[in-house]
C-alpha positions in Angstrom: -7.5 10.2 15.8 -9.0 7.6 13.5 -7.0 5.2 11.5 -7.5 2.5 8.9 -9.8 -0.5 9.9 -8.6 -4.0 9.5 -10.9 -4.4 6.5 -9.2 -1.5 4.8 -5.7 -2.8 5.6 -6.6 -6.3 4.3 -8.0 -4.7 1.1 -4.8 -2.6 0.6 -2.6 -5.7 1.3 -4.4 -7.6 -1.4 -4.1 -4.7 -3.8 -0.3 -4.4 -3.1 0.2 -8.1 -3.8 -1.9 -8.0 -7.0 -0.1 -4.9 -8.2 3.3 -6.5 -7.6 2.3 -9.6 -9.5 0.8 -7.6 -12.3 3.5 -4.9 -12.8 6.6 -6.2 -11.0 6.7 -3.0 -9.0 5.6 -1.9 -5.6 2.3 -0.2 -4.9 4.0 2.3 -2.6 2.0 5.4 -3.3 -1.6 6.4 -3.5 -0.9 7.9 -6.9 -0.5 4.3 -8.2 -3.8 3.1 -6.7 -6.7 3.0 -9.1 -9.2 5.8 -8.2 -12.2 3.3 -8.1 -10.3 1.1 -5.6 -9.3 4.2 -3.5 -13.0 5.1 -3.4 -13.8 1.6 -2.1 -11.3 2.0 0.7 -12.6 5.4 1.6 -16.2 4.2 1.7 -15.3 1.4 4.1 -14.5 4.0 6.8 -14.5 7.7 6.0 -12.4 10.1 8.1 -10.7 13.4 7.7 -7.1 12.2 7.1 -7.8 9.0 5.2 -5.8 10.1 2.1 -2.7 10.5 4.2 -3.3 7.3 6.2 -3.7 5.2 3.0 -0.6 6.7 1.4 1.5 6.1 4.5 0.1 2.6 4.9 1.2 1.8 1.3 4.6 3.3 1.8 5.2 1.6 5.2 4.1 -1.8 4.0 6.0 -1.9 0.7 8.0 -4.9 1.8 4.9 -7.0 2.4 4.6 -7.6 -1.3 8.3 -8.2 -1.8 9.4 -11.8 -2.4 12.0 -13.2 0.1 15.5 -12.5 -1.1 14.5 -9.6 -3.4 16.3 -6.3 -3.4 14.6 -3.1 -2.3 15.7 0.4 -2.8 15.0 2.2 0.5 15.9 5.7 -0.7 19.5 5.7 0.4 20.6 2.1 0.3 19.8 -1.2 -1.3 18.5 -3.7 1.2 18.8 -7.5 0.8 16.1 -9.6 2.5 
């Protein structure tokens, strides 16, 4: 099974941070990622399940772009950092 490369993860981390600064919201879904930027990620390392891998990476790393002390809604509870 193939996964995201470090280059792809770094790119997505930068996009999550920029999205948070620009909108005040989390980039936690591939549906929020610009299609041109998604194509850039795909072309770095194409594999069969890349859509799912990118989407899961964004969801799993939502907290990376959250400022310390911010409140997150985790689906069932509000989490204080």
